[in-house]
C-alpha positions in Angstrom: -16.4 90.3 -7.5 -17.4 93.1 -10.0 -17.1 95.6 -7.2 -13.5 94.3 -6.5 -12.6 94.6 -10.2 -13.8 98.2 -10.2 -11.7 99.1 -7.1 -8.7 97.4 -8.8 -9.2 99.3 -12.1 -9.5 102.6 -10.3 -5.9 102.0 -8.9 -4.4 100.4 -12.0 -6.5 100.8 -15.1 -4.1 99.3 -17.6 -4.2 95.8 -16.1 -6.5 93.1 -17.0 -7.5 92.0 -13.5 -10.2 89.6 -14.7 -7.6 87.3 -16.6 -4.1 87.8 -15.2 -3.2 85.4 -12.4 0.4 86.5 -11.6 -0.2 90.2 -10.7 2.6 90.2 -8.2 4.9 87.6 -9.7 4.5 89.1 -13.2 5.3 92.5 -11.8 2.0 94.1 -12.9 1.7 95.4 -9.4 4.5 97.0 -7.4 4.6 97.5 -3.6 2.9 101.0 -3.9 0.0 99.5 -5.9 -0.4 96.8 -3.2 -0.4 99.5 -0.5 -3.2 101.3 -2.4 -5.1 98.2 -2.9 -4.9 97.2 0.8 -6.2 100.7 1.7 -9.0 100.5 -0.9 -10.1 97.0 0.1 -10.2 98.0 3.8 -12.4 101.0 3.1 -14.6 99.4 0.4 -15.3 96.2 2.1 -15.0 97.3 5.8 -12.3 94.8 6.6 -8.8 95.1 8.1 -6.1 93.1 6.3 -3.6 91.9 8.8 0.1 91.9 8.1 0.2 88.2 7.9 -2.1 88.2 4.9 0.0 90.6 2.9 1.7 87.9 0.8 2.1 87.6 -2.9 -0.4 84.6 -3.0 -3.1 86.8 -1.8 -2.6 89.6 -4.4 -1.6 87.5 -7.6 -5.1 87.5 -8.9 -8.4 89.2 -8.4 -9.8 85.8 -7.5 -7.3 85.4 -4.7 -8.0 88.9 -3.4 -11.7 88.2 -3.4 -11.2 85.1 -1.5 -9.2 86.9 1.1 -11.9 89.7 1.3 -14.7 87.1 1.8 -12.6 85.2 4.5 -12.0 88.5 6.4 -15.6 89.6 6.3 -16.6 86.4 7.8 -14.1 86.7 10.7 
């Protein structure tokens, strides 16, 4: 999870990813941020995030992103 937080902070350093749980709904992240996050997660964790997983629920918190990463690594 710490590795994920580092990746997220590299993209958007002024957001408290450890405590905010409405990153998309609260407009902390915009669509460009999400695209950067998807690319970074794909590279960093050697996964491929399918279009079906690109929904706000998967990007609203670091915890939900981490759960998605772990699930995709297992597939």
